[in-house]
TIVEX-53977 format. One record per residue: residue number from 1; chain; residue in one letter; x, y, z of N, C-alpha, C, O in turn. Coordinates in nm, 3 decimals. Example, Ala and Ser with C-alpha at 12.3 -4.5 7.8 and 13.67 -1.06 7.14 Angstrom:
BEGIN
ATOM   seq   mol   type      n_px      n_py      n_pz     ca_px     ca_py     ca_pz      c_px      c_py      c_pz      o_px      o_py      o_pz
ATOM     1     A      A     1.319    -0.569     0.780     1.230    -0.450     0.780     1.320    -0.330     0.780     1.424    -0.332     0.846
ATOM     2     A      S     1.285    -0.225     0.708     1.367    -0.106     0.714     1.290     0.003     0.787     1.341     0.114     0.804
***
This chain:
BEGIN
ATOM   seq   mol   type      n_px      n_py      n_pz     ca_px     ca_py     ca_pz      c_px      c_py      c_pz      o_px      o_py      o_pz
ATOM     1     A      M     4.772    13.357    12.526     4.880    13.390    12.435     5.012    13.327    12.480     5.100    13.301    12.398
ATOM     2     A      S     5.025    13.303    12.605     5.147    13.244    12.656     5.169    13.105    12.600     5.283    13.068    12.571
ATOM     3     A      S     5.065    13.029    12.583     5.076    12.895    12.527     5.119    12.902    12.380     5.205    12.825    12.336
ATOM     4     A      A     5.061    12.994    12.305     5.099    13.010    12.163     5.240    13.059    12.153     5.314    13.017    12.064
ATOM     5     A      S     5.282    13.147    12.243     5.417    13.199    12.246     5.517    13.088    12.276     5.622    13.079    12.212
ATOM     6     A      N     5.483    13.004    12.374     5.570    12.890    12.407     5.581    12.791    12.291     5.689    12.740    12.262
ATOM     7     A      T     5.469    12.765    12.226     5.469    12.673    12.113     5.557    12.728    12.001     5.634    12.653    11.940
ATOM     8     A      L     5.545    12.857    11.974     5.626    12.919    11.869     5.774    12.917    11.908     5.860    12.892    11.825
ATOM     9     A      E     5.802    12.943    12.034     5.941    12.941    12.082     5.999    12.800    12.070     6.113    12.782    12.028
ATOM    10     A      N     5.919    12.700    12.108     5.964    12.562    12.094     5.989    12.524    11.950     6.086    12.454    11.919
ATOM    11     A      T     5.903    12.570    11.863     5.917    12.540    11.719     6.047    12.601    11.669     6.122    12.535    11.597
ATOM    12     A      F     6.074    12.725    11.705     6.199    12.790    11.663     6.321    12.718    11.720     6.422    12.701    11.651
ATOM    13     A      Q     6.312    12.675    11.844     6.424    12.601    11.905     6.446    12.468    11.834     6.559    12.428    11.809
ATOM    14     A      N     6.336    12.401    11.800     6.348    12.273    11.728     6.410    12.294    11.588     6.496    12.218    11.545
ATOM    15     A      V     6.365    12.398    11.521     6.421    12.428    11.388     6.571    12.462    11.403     6.654    12.416    11.325
ATOM    16     A      G     6.603    12.543    11.503     6.743    12.577    11.525     6.828    12.454    11.555     6.938    12.440    11.504
ATOM    17     A      N     6.775    12.366    11.639     6.848    12.243    11.671     6.866    12.155    11.547     6.971    12.095    11.527
ATOM    18     A      E     6.763    12.148    11.466     6.770    12.068    11.343     6.873    12.127    11.247     6.948    12.052    11.185
ATOM    19     A      I     6.878    12.258    11.235     6.975    12.323    11.148     7.116    12.297    11.202     7.206    12.264    11.124
ATOM    20     A      R     7.136    12.312    11.333     7.267    12.284    11.392     7.311    12.140    11.365     7.426    12.114    11.331
ATOM    21     A      S     7.218    12.048    11.382     7.247    11.907    11.359     7.288    11.881    11.215     7.385    11.811    11.189
ATOM    22     A      R     7.213    11.939    11.122     7.245    11.918    10.980     7.377    11.983    10.941     7.454    11.926    10.864
ATOM    23     A      V     7.402    12.099    10.993     7.529    12.167    10.965     7.645    12.085    11.023     7.750    12.072    10.960
ATOM    24     A      S     7.626    12.033    11.141     7.728    11.951    11.203     7.756    11.825    11.121     7.871    11.785    11.104
ATOM    25     A      N     7.649    11.762    11.070     7.665    11.643    10.986     7.737    11.678    10.857     7.826    11.604    10.813
ATOM    26     A      I     7.701    11.789    10.796     7.767    11.832    10.673     7.915    11.860    10.698     8.001    11.819    10.620
ATOM    27     A      A     7.944    11.929    10.805     8.082    11.962    10.838     8.162    11.834    10.862     8.277    11.824    10.819
ATOM    28     A      S     8.102    11.738    10.928     8.169    11.612    10.953     8.198    11.539    10.821     8.307    11.484    10.803
ATOM    29     A      K     8.103    11.538    10.731     8.121    11.474    10.600     8.229    11.545    10.519     8.312    11.481    10.454
ATOM    30     A      V     8.229    11.677    10.525     8.330    11.754    10.452     8.469    11.723    10.507     8.563    11.705    10.430
ATOM    31     A      Q     8.483    11.716    10.639     8.614    11.683    10.698     8.659    11.545    10.655     8.776    11.524    10.622
ATOM    32     A      S     8.567    11.450    10.654     8.601    11.314    10.615     8.644    11.309    10.468     8.744    11.245    10.435
ATOM    33     A      E     8.572    11.375    10.382     8.608    11.379    10.240     8.740    11.452    10.217     8.819    11.415    10.130
ATOM    34     A      A     8.763    11.556    10.296     8.891    11.628    10.284     9.007    11.540    10.324     9.113    11.545    10.261
ATOM    35     A      R     8.990    11.459    10.426     9.095    11.365    10.467     9.124    11.264    10.356     9.239    11.233    10.326
ATOM    36     A      V     9.017    11.213    10.295     9.032    11.117    10.186     9.105    11.182    10.069     9.196    11.122    10.011
ATOM    37     A      A     9.064    11.303    10.033     9.127    11.374     9.921     9.272    11.404     9.952     9.358    11.389     9.866
ATOM    38     A      T     9.301    11.445    10.074     9.440    11.475    10.113     9.525    11.349    10.102     9.637    11.355    10.053
ATOM    39     A      G     9.473    11.238    10.146     9.546    11.112    10.135     9.572    11.073     9.990     9.681    11.027     9.956
ATOM    40     A      A     9.471    11.093     9.905     9.488    11.059     9.764     9.593    11.149     9.699     9.676    11.101     9.621
ATOM    41     A      V     9.590    11.277     9.731     9.690    11.372     9.677     9.827    11.335     9.726     9.922    11.334     9.648
ATOM    42     A      R     9.841    11.304     9.853     9.969    11.265     9.912    10.023    11.140     9.841    10.141    11.134     9.806
ATOM    43     A      D     9.937    11.042     9.820     9.981    10.917     9.755    10.026    10.945     9.611    10.128    10.893     9.566
ATOM    44     A      T     9.950    11.026     9.541     9.984    11.059     9.402    10.117    11.134     9.396    10.200    11.105     9.311
ATOM    45     A      L    10.137    11.230     9.484    10.262    11.304     9.485    10.381    11.213     9.516    10.488    11.227     9.458
ATOM    46     A      E    10.361    11.120     9.608    10.469    11.026     9.642    10.502    10.937     9.521    10.619    10.911     9.493
ATOM    47     A      Q    10.401    10.891     9.451    10.425    10.810     9.331    10.499    10.890     9.225    10.591    10.839     9.161
ATOM    48     A      Q    10.460    11.015     9.207    10.525    11.099     9.108    10.669    11.129     9.147    10.757    11.134     9.061
ATOM    49     A      R    10.694    11.147     9.276    10.831    11.172     9.322    10.918    11.049     9.297    11.032    11.061     9.250
ATOM    50     A      E    10.864    10.933     9.327    10.939    10.810     9.304    10.968    10.791     9.156    11.078    10.753     9.118
ATOM    51     A      F    10.868    10.816     9.073    10.885    10.804     8.927    10.992    10.897     8.876    11.079    10.857     8.800
ATOM    52     A      A    10.984    11.024     8.919    11.083    11.124     8.877    11.223    11.089     8.924    11.319    11.104     8.849
ATOM    53     A      A    11.235    11.041     9.047    11.365    11.004     9.100    11.425    10.889     9.020    11.545    10.887     8.992
ATOM    54     A      E    11.342    10.794     8.985    11.388    10.680     8.906    11.433    10.725     8.768    11.539    10.685     8.720
ATOM    55     A      K    11.352    10.809     8.704    11.386    10.854     8.570    11.510    10.942     8.569    11.594    10.931     8.479
ATOM    56     A      L    11.523    11.029     8.670    11.641    11.116     8.678    11.767    11.034     8.707    11.875    11.064     8.655
ATOM    57     A      G    11.752    10.932     8.788    11.865    10.846     8.818    11.914    10.776     8.691    12.034    10.767     8.666
ATOM    58     A      K    11.818    10.726     8.613    11.855    10.659     8.486    11.917    10.758     8.389    12.014    10.725     8.320
ATOM    59     A      A    11.863    10.880     8.382    11.918    10.982     8.292    12.060    11.018     8.334    12.147    11.037     8.249
ATOM    60     A      G    12.082    11.028     8.462    12.217    11.060     8.512    12.316    10.949     8.478    12.430    10.975     8.440
ATOM    61     A      E    12.271    10.825     8.491    12.358    10.712     8.455    12.391    10.715     8.307    12.505    10.691     8.269
ATOM    62     A      K    12.291    10.743     8.224    12.314    10.750     8.078    12.409    10.864     8.043    12.498    10.849     7.960
ATOM    63     A      A    12.390    10.979     8.108    12.477    11.094     8.082    12.621    11.062     8.122    12.715    11.093     8.049
ATOM    64     A      T    12.637    11.001     8.237    12.771    10.963     8.283    12.837    10.864     8.185    12.956    10.875     8.155
ATOM    65     A      H    12.758    10.771     8.137    12.811    10.672     8.040    12.856    10.744     7.912    12.963    10.715     7.859
ATOM    66     A      L    12.774    10.837     7.861    12.810    10.908     7.740    12.933    10.993     7.758    13.019    10.997     7.670
ATOM    67     A      I    12.943    11.061     7.871    13.059    11.147     7.896    13.186    11.062     7.903    13.290    11.102     7.851
ATOM    68     A      R    13.178    10.947     7.966    13.296    10.860     7.976    13.333    10.798     7.842    13.450    10.775     7.812
ATOM    69     A      R    13.230    10.770     7.763    13.256    10.704     7.634    13.305    10.803     7.529    13.392    10.771     7.448
ATOM    70     A      Y    13.249    10.926     7.531    13.284    11.029     7.430    13.323    11.158     7.500    13.250    11.256     7.488
ATOM    71     A      P    13.435    11.165     7.570    13.467    11.286     7.645    13.496    11.410     7.558    13.453    11.520     7.591
ATOM    72     A      I    13.567    11.392     7.448    13.604    11.507     7.363    13.478    11.568     7.297    13.461    11.689     7.305
ATOM    73     A      P    13.391    11.489     7.232    13.270    11.550     7.174    13.178    11.616     7.278    13.114    11.717     7.249
ATOM    74     A      V    13.173    11.558     7.397    13.089    11.618     7.502    13.146    11.752     7.544    13.070    11.848     7.563
ATOM    75     A      I    13.275    11.762     7.560    13.338    11.888     7.597    13.315    11.991     7.486    13.283    12.107     7.515
ATOM    76     A      A    13.330    11.949     7.361    13.306    12.041     7.247    13.161    12.088     7.246    13.136    12.206     7.222
ATOM    77     A      A    13.067    11.999     7.270    12.927    12.036     7.273    12.898    12.133     7.387    12.821    12.227     7.370
ATOM    78     A      A    12.960    12.111     7.503    12.939    12.201     7.617    12.993    12.340     7.584    12.929    12.440     7.618
ATOM    79     A      I    13.110    12.347     7.520    13.165    12.478     7.482    13.074    12.546     7.382    13.050    12.666     7.393
ATOM    80     A      A    13.023    12.471     7.284    12.933    12.529     7.184    12.805    12.583     7.247    12.760    12.692     7.214
ATOM    81     A      V    12.748    12.504     7.338    12.626    12.550     7.407    12.655    12.675     7.488    12.575    12.769     7.485
ATOM    82     A      G    12.765    12.677     7.559    12.802    12.794     7.636    12.820    12.916     7.549    12.777    13.026     7.585
ATOM    83     A      F    12.883    12.898     7.432    12.904    13.008     7.340    12.770    13.063     7.290    12.750    13.184     7.286
ATOM    84     A      V    12.679    12.973     7.251    12.546    13.016     7.202    12.469    13.089     7.312    12.409    13.193     7.286
ATOM    85     A      I    12.472    13.038     7.431    12.402    13.105     7.542    12.463    13.243     7.566    12.391    13.340     7.589
ATOM    86     A      G    12.595    13.251     7.560    12.663    13.381     7.579    12.623    13.479     7.471    12.604    13.598     7.500
ATOM    87     A      R    12.608    13.433     7.348    12.569    13.522     7.238    12.425    13.567     7.253    12.390    13.681     7.221
ATOM    88     A      I    12.342    13.479     7.300    12.198    13.513     7.317    12.180    13.615     7.426    12.093    13.701     7.415
ATOM    89     A      R    12.258    13.609     7.530    12.241    13.699     7.645    12.291    13.839     7.619    12.261    13.929     7.696
ATOM    90     A      R    12.367    13.860     7.510    12.419    13.993     7.479    12.316    14.080     7.422    12.344    14.196     7.390
***
């Protein structure tokens, strides 16, 4: 019985080692894919930040140009918007 017991114990150890090895391989692959995904997300966010900064910069320049070109109508519009917001909040 000792021989059968040793064979069974060795089989269980081999199965356990195989499971550990496969789990380790899977974990390694998951880490690698997570790094790739993190890099892709980082790159996309950086591109979006640059795009937004560019668009906001252009919008600011346009707003400044309009305010300088039409100061009285802009002031009147700001007062009107403030009045409407004040009425809505009551």
